[in-house]
PyMOL CGO cylinders between C-alpha atoms (Angstrom):
from pymol import cmd
from pymol.cgo import CYLINDER

trace = [
    CYLINDER, -28.61, 75.32, -35.65, -26.47, 78.13, -37.33, 0.3, 1, 1, 1, 1, 1, 1,
    CYLINDER, -26.47, 78.13, -37.33, -24.47, 81.49, -36.55, 0.3, 1, 1, 1, 1, 1, 1,
    CYLINDER, -24.47, 81.49, -36.55, -28.02, 82.92, -35.62, 0.3, 1, 1, 1, 1, 1, 1,
    CYLINDER, -28.02, 82.92, -35.62, -28.91, 80.68, -32.83, 0.3, 1, 1, 1, 1, 1, 1,
    CYLINDER, -28.91, 80.68, -32.83, -25.21, 81.47, -31.35, 0.3, 1, 1, 1, 1, 1, 1,
    CYLINDER, -25.21, 81.47, -31.35, -26.11, 85.05, -31.27, 0.3, 1, 1, 1, 1, 1, 1,
    CYLINDER, -26.11, 85.05, -31.27, -29.81, 84.80, -30.23, 0.3, 1, 1, 1, 1, 1, 1,
    CYLINDER, -29.81, 84.80, -30.23, -28.18, 82.82, -27.35, 0.3, 1, 1, 1, 1, 1, 1,
    CYLINDER, -28.18, 82.82, -27.35, -25.46, 85.21, -26.61, 0.3, 1, 1, 1, 1, 1, 1,
    CYLINDER, -25.46, 85.21, -26.61, -28.28, 88.22, -26.61, 0.3, 1, 1, 1, 1, 1, 1,
    CYLINDER, -28.28, 88.22, -26.61, -30.50, 86.29, -24.41, 0.3, 1, 1, 1, 1, 1, 1,
    CYLINDER, -30.50, 86.29, -24.41, -27.73, 85.33, -21.85, 0.3, 1, 1, 1, 1, 1, 1,
    CYLINDER, -27.73, 85.33, -21.85, -26.93, 89.27, -21.46, 0.3, 1, 1, 1, 1, 1, 1,
    CYLINDER, -26.93, 89.27, -21.46, -28.21, 90.39, -18.39, 0.3, 1, 1, 1, 1, 1, 1,
    CYLINDER, -28.21, 90.39, -18.39, -29.79, 87.11, -16.92, 0.3, 1, 1, 1, 1, 1, 1,
    CYLINDER, -29.79, 87.11, -16.92, -29.78, 86.57, -13.32, 0.3, 1, 1, 1, 1, 1, 1,
    CYLINDER, -29.78, 86.57, -13.32, -26.31, 85.52, -11.97, 0.3, 1, 1, 1, 1, 1, 1,
    CYLINDER, -26.31, 85.52, -11.97, -24.17, 86.93, -14.78, 0.3, 1, 1, 1, 1, 1, 1,
    CYLINDER, -24.17, 86.93, -14.78, -22.55, 90.16, -14.22, 0.3, 1, 1, 1, 1, 1, 1,
    CYLINDER, -22.55, 90.16, -14.22, -22.01, 92.59, -16.91, 0.3, 1, 1, 1, 1, 1, 1,
    CYLINDER, -22.01, 92.59, -16.91, -18.17, 92.19, -15.74, 0.3, 1, 1, 1, 1, 1, 1,
    CYLINDER, -18.17, 92.19, -15.74, -18.17, 88.65, -16.68, 0.3, 1, 1, 1, 1, 1, 1,
    CYLINDER, -18.17, 88.65, -16.68, -19.28, 88.69, -20.11, 0.3, 1, 1, 1, 1, 1, 1,
    CYLINDER, -19.28, 88.69, -20.11, -19.58, 91.23, -23.04, 0.3, 1, 1, 1, 1, 1, 1,
    CYLINDER, -19.58, 91.23, -23.04, -22.60, 93.60, -23.26, 0.3, 1, 1, 1, 1, 1, 1,
    CYLINDER, -22.60, 93.60, -23.26, -24.43, 93.91, -26.75, 0.3, 1, 1, 1, 1, 1, 1,
    CYLINDER, -24.43, 93.91, -26.75, -26.25, 96.95, -27.92, 0.3, 1, 1, 1, 1, 1, 1,
    CYLINDER, -26.25, 96.95, -27.92, -27.59, 95.01, -30.63, 0.3, 1, 1, 1, 1, 1, 1,
    CYLINDER, -27.59, 95.01, -30.63, -27.39, 92.10, -33.21, 0.3, 1, 1, 1, 1, 1, 1,
    CYLINDER, -27.39, 92.10, -33.21, -24.94, 93.24, -35.39, 0.3, 1, 1, 1, 1, 1, 1,
    CYLINDER, -24.94, 93.24, -35.39, -22.66, 94.47, -32.20, 0.3, 1, 1, 1, 1, 1, 1,
    CYLINDER, -22.66, 94.47, -32.20, -23.08, 90.90, -30.91, 0.3, 1, 1, 1, 1, 1, 1,
    CYLINDER, -23.08, 90.90, -30.91, -21.86, 89.64, -34.28, 0.3, 1, 1, 1, 1, 1, 1,
    CYLINDER, -21.86, 89.64, -34.28, -18.75, 92.08, -34.16, 0.3, 1, 1, 1, 1, 1, 1,
    CYLINDER, -18.75, 92.08, -34.16, -17.79, 91.44, -30.98, 0.3, 1, 1, 1, 1, 1, 1,
    CYLINDER, -17.79, 91.44, -30.98, -17.87, 87.76, -30.89, 0.3, 1, 1, 1, 1, 1, 1,
    CYLINDER, -17.87, 87.76, -30.89, -16.28, 87.88, -34.36, 0.3, 1, 1, 1, 1, 1, 1,
    CYLINDER, -16.28, 87.88, -34.36, -13.27, 89.98, -32.89, 0.3, 1, 1, 1, 1, 1, 1,
    CYLINDER, -13.27, 89.98, -32.89, -12.82, 87.90, -29.66, 0.3, 1, 1, 1, 1, 1, 1,
    CYLINDER, -12.82, 87.90, -29.66, -13.28, 84.28, -30.88, 0.3, 1, 1, 1, 1, 1, 1,
    CYLINDER, -13.28, 84.28, -30.88, -13.26, 84.08, -34.71, 0.3, 1, 1, 1, 1, 1, 1,
    CYLINDER, -13.26, 84.08, -34.71, -15.41, 82.54, -37.16, 0.3, 1, 1, 1, 1, 1, 1,
    CYLINDER, -15.41, 82.54, -37.16, -15.47, 79.38, -35.24, 0.3, 1, 1, 1, 1, 1, 1,
    CYLINDER, -15.47, 79.38, -35.24, -17.51, 80.51, -32.30, 0.3, 1, 1, 1, 1, 1, 1,
    CYLINDER, -17.51, 80.51, -32.30, -20.52, 81.03, -34.42, 0.3, 1, 1, 1, 1, 1, 1,
    CYLINDER, -20.52, 81.03, -34.42, -20.82, 77.31, -35.38, 0.3, 1, 1, 1, 1, 1, 1,
    CYLINDER, -20.82, 77.31, -35.38, -20.19, 76.12, -31.75, 0.3, 1, 1, 1, 1, 1, 1,
    CYLINDER, -20.19, 76.12, -31.75, -22.11, 73.02, -31.23, 0.3, 1, 1, 1, 1, 1, 1,
    CYLINDER, -22.11, 73.02, -31.23, -23.27, 72.43, -34.87, 0.3, 1, 1, 1, 1, 1, 1,
    CYLINDER, -23.27, 72.43, -34.87, -21.29, 68.92, -34.93, 0.3, 1, 1, 1, 1, 1, 1,
    CYLINDER, -21.29, 68.92, -34.93, -23.49, 67.50, -31.91, 0.3, 1, 1, 1, 1, 1, 1,
    CYLINDER, -23.49, 67.50, -31.91, -26.66, 69.26, -33.48, 0.3, 1, 1, 1, 1, 1, 1,
    CYLINDER, -26.66, 69.26, -33.48, -26.13, 67.07, -36.45, 0.3, 1, 1, 1, 1, 1, 1,
    CYLINDER, -26.13, 67.07, -36.45, -25.66, 63.97, -34.71, 0.3, 1, 1, 1, 1, 1, 1,
    CYLINDER, -25.66, 63.97, -34.71, -29.06, 64.27, -32.91, 0.3, 1, 1, 1, 1, 1, 1,
    CYLINDER, -29.06, 64.27, -32.91, -30.72, 65.32, -36.20, 0.3, 1, 1, 1, 1, 1, 1,
    CYLINDER, -30.72, 65.32, -36.20, -29.34, 62.31, -38.67, 0.3, 1, 1, 1, 1, 1, 1,
    CYLINDER, -29.34, 62.31, -38.67, -31.78, 59.44, -37.03, 0.3, 1, 1, 1, 1, 1, 1,
    CYLINDER, -31.78, 59.44, -37.03, -34.59, 61.82, -37.13, 0.3, 1, 1, 1, 1, 1, 1,
    CYLINDER, -34.59, 61.82, -37.13, -34.07, 62.56, -40.86, 0.3, 1, 1, 1, 1, 1, 1,
    CYLINDER, -34.07, 62.56, -40.86, -33.67, 59.14, -41.56, 0.3, 1, 1, 1, 1, 1, 1,
    CYLINDER, -33.67, 59.14, -41.56, -36.83, 58.22, -39.84, 0.3, 1, 1, 1, 1, 1, 1,
    CYLINDER, -36.83, 58.22, -39.84, -38.82, 61.02, -41.60, 0.3, 1, 1, 1, 1, 1, 1,
    CYLINDER, -38.82, 61.02, -41.60, -37.51, 59.89, -45.07, 0.3, 1, 1, 1, 1, 1, 1,
    CYLINDER, -37.51, 59.89, -45.07, -37.91, 56.25, -44.42, 0.3, 1, 1, 1, 1, 1, 1,
    CYLINDER, -37.91, 56.25, -44.42, -41.55, 56.74, -43.44, 0.3, 1, 1, 1, 1, 1, 1,
    CYLINDER, -41.55, 56.74, -43.44, -42.28, 58.92, -46.23, 0.3, 1, 1, 1, 1, 1, 1,
    CYLINDER, -42.28, 58.92, -46.23, -40.99, 56.19, -48.72, 0.3, 1, 1, 1, 1, 1, 1,
    CYLINDER, -40.99, 56.19, -48.72, -42.89, 53.65, -46.88, 0.3, 1, 1, 1, 1, 1, 1,
    CYLINDER, -42.89, 53.65, -46.88, -46.46, 55.02, -46.82, 0.3, 1, 1, 1, 1, 1, 1,
    CYLINDER, -46.46, 55.02, -46.82, -45.92, 56.36, -50.43, 0.3, 1, 1, 1, 1, 1, 1,
    CYLINDER, -45.92, 56.36, -50.43, -45.40, 52.68, -51.49, 0.3, 1, 1, 1, 1, 1, 1,
    CYLINDER, -45.40, 52.68, -51.49, -48.42, 51.37, -49.51, 0.3, 1, 1, 1, 1, 1, 1,
    CYLINDER, -48.42, 51.37, -49.51, -50.76, 54.20, -50.98, 0.3, 1, 1, 1, 1, 1, 1,
    CYLINDER, -50.76, 54.20, -50.98, -49.19, 54.16, -54.56, 0.3, 1, 1, 1, 1, 1, 1,
    CYLINDER, -49.19, 54.16, -54.56, -52.73, 52.87, -55.86, 0.3, 1, 1, 1, 1, 1, 1,
    CYLINDER, -52.73, 52.87, -55.86, -55.01, 54.83, -54.12, 0.3, 1, 1, 1, 1, 1, 1,
    CYLINDER, -55.01, 54.83, -54.12, -53.73, 58.55, -54.99, 0.3, 1, 1, 1, 1, 1, 1,
]
cmd.load_cgo(trace, "trace")
């Protein structure tokens, strides 16, 4: 996940049920959202949640590469 996920989520939440425009910023588009978010929260807000996503993806990536290497060795004589 990167900054685009944060911008996407902010744009999706805009106008959702239970959220009044008084409680959140209203964005006219993608770049307006980027500009207002940066001005209000700084660059760190765009990468909010990246750490937990890395923790979530690390085991998946390890299994994927391990499986690939195992299957590559097992099929070495056939290909």
